[in-house]
N, C-alpha and C positions, 0 to 999 in steps of 0.2 A: 416496731423499731425502725430506724432510719433506712437500713438496707432493704427491708421489706416494703417500706413506703416508696422507695425509689423504683423497685421492681413493678409495683402497682401502677405508678405514674407512667413508666415506660410502656406498660401494657395498654393503658388508656390512650396514650398518644398514638401507639401503633394501631389500635382499633379505630381511632378517629380518622387517621389519614386513609385507612382502608375503606372506610365508609364514604369519605370524600371521593375516592376513586369510583365507588359505586354510583354516586350522584352524577359524576362526570360521564361514565360510560353508559349507564342505564338511561340517562337523560339525553343521549345523543340522537342524531338523526337515524342511526342504524336501528334504534329501538322505536323510532317514530316520535321521539321527544314526548314521552308520556307524562312527564311531571307537570303539575299545575302550579308553577311558581309565578308570583307577581314579577313585574319588571324590576322592582327594587330588590326583591329576593334573588332574582337571577343575576343581577349585577354584582351583588356582594359575594354570591357563591362562585361566580366566574373568577373573581379576584382571588378567592381562597383556593380554588382549584389550581389556578396558575401558580400561586405561592407553593402549594404542596408539590406540584409537579417539579418545580425548580429545586426544592429541598431534597426530594426523594430520588430524582434522576431516574435511572433505569429501573430501580426497585419499584417505582410507581407502576410501571407496565407489567411487572410480575403479577400484579393484582388485576390491572386493567385488561390485559390481553386475554386471559381466560373468559372474562365477561364478554369481550368482543366475539370470541368463538361461540359462546353460549347464545349470543344474539342470532346467529345463523339458524339455530334450531327453535328459538322461542319468539322471534320477532312477530310472527303471526298471532301468537297468544297475547303478546303485549299490545299489539294493534287492536285486537278485539276487546281487550280489557280497557284500554284507553285510546279509542279511535281518534286519530288526528283530524282536525277540522278540514273538510273538503277532500278527504282521502278515503278511498274504498279499500278495506282490508281484504287480504287474500284469505281464502278458506283455511281453516286449521286442519291439518292432516289428523286423521283419527288416532294415529299412534302417539300424537303429542298431547292429547286431551288429559292424560294422566299428570301432566306438568302444569295444568291450568291453575290449580290452587297455589302451587309454589310460586309461579310467576306473579300471581295476584298479590301474594303476601310480600314478595320481594319489592314490588313497586310501591305498595302502601307503606311498608316500613322505611324504605329508602326515602320516599317523599316526606314522610313525617320527620325523619332525621334531618333532612335538608331544610325543612321549614324551621325546625328548632335551631339549627346552626345559623340560618339566615337571620332569625329574630335576635339572636345574641350578637351577631356581627353588626346588624343595623343599630341596635341599642348602644354598642360600644362606639360605633361611628358617630352617632348623635352626641354622645357624651364628649367625645374627642373634639368635635367641631365646636361645641359649646365652650369647652375649656380653652381652645385656641383662639376663638373669635374669628377675625378676618384672616383666614389662612393665606390669602394672596399677598399679605404683607411680609411673608417669610420666603426665604430662598435657602436651598441646600446646595452643597458642593457636589459637583459631578452627577452621577446617576443615582445618588442616594434617594430612597423613597421618602416622601413626606408622611411618615407614620408616627404614631405615638412614641415619644422618647427620643426621636431623631434630633441630633444637634442641627439647629438652623439659625440663619442670620435674619434678623428683623430688618430687611432692606427697605421695607415700606416706610419705616421711621428713621432711616439712616441719615447721617450728616454727610453731605456731599459738597465738595469744593472742587471747581474745575477752572481751567484756563485754556483758552483757544488761541492758537497761533497759526499763522498762515505763511506759506512759502511757495516756491514754484511748483511743488507737488500737490498743493491744496491745503485744506485746513487740518490741523492736528490738535486733538483734545487730550490734555493730561488731567486725570481725575483722581482725587483721593476720597475714599469713603470710609466713614467710621460707622460700624454697625454693632449693636448688642447681640449676643447669642443666647439662645434658649434651647431647652429640650421641649419639643412640641407637645403641648398639652399640659405643661407645668408652668406655673406663674412666675417663679423666680428666675431671673437671668443667670446664665452660667458664666458670662464673661463678655468680652468684646473682641473685635478684630478690626484692624486697619488695612484697607486694600488700596491697591493702585492699578490703574489701567491707562494705557495710551492708545488712542485709536483715531482712525480717519473716518470710519463709518460707525454710526450710532449703534448698530446691531452687534458690534464686537463685544463679547462677554468674557474675554480672557482677562483674568485678574492675577495680580501678584500679592501675596500676603507680606505686608511690611512689618506688622507687629501684632501681638496678641496679648491678652490678659496674662500677666505673670512673666512677661518677657523683659527685654531691655528698656522699653519705653513705657512711661506711665500713662494712665488714661487721660489725664489733663492735656498732656502734650499731643496725644493722638487726636483728641477733640479739637485742639487748637488748629492743627493742620487741616482738619476737615471743615473749618469755618466757625466753630463755636468757642469763643473765648469768654469764660465766666469771670476770671480774675486777672488783674494786672499786678505787676510787682509793686511793692511799697515805694520803690524809688520813682517809678513812673507816676504813680498817683500823687506822691509828694510834689513832684515837679509840676504837675498840672495844677494842684491846689495852690502852689506858691505864686501862680500867675494872677490869682484873684480875678478870674474871668466871669462874665455874666453866665448864668446857668445854661443858656442855650449854646454858648461858645464852649463852655466847659464840657457839655455833653458831646458836642461835635469832636472835641479834641480826644475825649476818651474813646469815641467810636473809631477815630482815625488810628489811635494807638492800638486798639484791638485788631483793626484791619492789618496793621503792620506786623503784629504778632502772628496772625494767621498766614500772611504771605511768607514770613520767615520760615515757619514750620513747613508750610506747603512746599516751598521751593526745595527744602531739604528732603522731604519725603519723595518728591518727584525725582530728585537725583538718585535716591536709593532705589526707586522703582525702575528707572531706566537702566541702572547698573544691573539689577536683577534680570531684566529682560535681555540685555545684551550679553550677560554671562550665561544665559541658557538655564537660569534657575527656574524650575517648573512652575508653570502657570496653572490656575484652576479655572473651572467653569462654574458659574452660578446658574442654578435652574430654579425659576420661580415656582412656588407651590400653587396648586389649583384646588378648587373645591370638589372636583370630580374624582 
């Protein structure tokens, strides 16, 4: 039944993080780093250890600390069982020989568990990367991790329209960006967001959200302000057609009309963004995702 299933799941999760603590502590320098993990296995396990530590907090060391204490008595046995490269192990006191089999079993079982966990994590990581594609095209807000299911902006394919002005203080750039949003690892987009920033140095990553999917502005208007105009009004198109221009001149007039639409929306969005920044409305930081 459901309650019993929930209890079993909680027990499995509890045992899992306890074993992760064993990998952490028994694989430390205090034990002579006895586990034979590959660099790839070590990398994913270190990330998982860091995640579990953060989730469990002090409770993590309720498991880890006794193992640290145990190391004082059994490090010599662990060293003899798994001698570190280039290190001479201290002699094992006779009174500890009775623990040799236990230490050997602890190291073997913990290492086997670690390799099994690492294999699963590596497999999931590979599947995630394949589903995402070029993860460097995505950015997240603030300190959010670029993990499966995280909401991210596809800034690598974003529409960006900017205007540079110059005064006595130097150059100032006003920028409007339209980006689609996704859950990392999932193909379907979840929406879009329109951002504004005003900066004097290119490294400034403080943005203000002007509009989002489902808000007061529609997607077409947001795209217009970021430089993409896909349609013109029937009135504008009829006016251009009535002039009976040669094809090249008609195309130039349509392009000019689209540029005018972009500038009209852009100027409006810049005004909104400046009001937000002057009013102290909270800015956000975008952080680019990386493959590591």
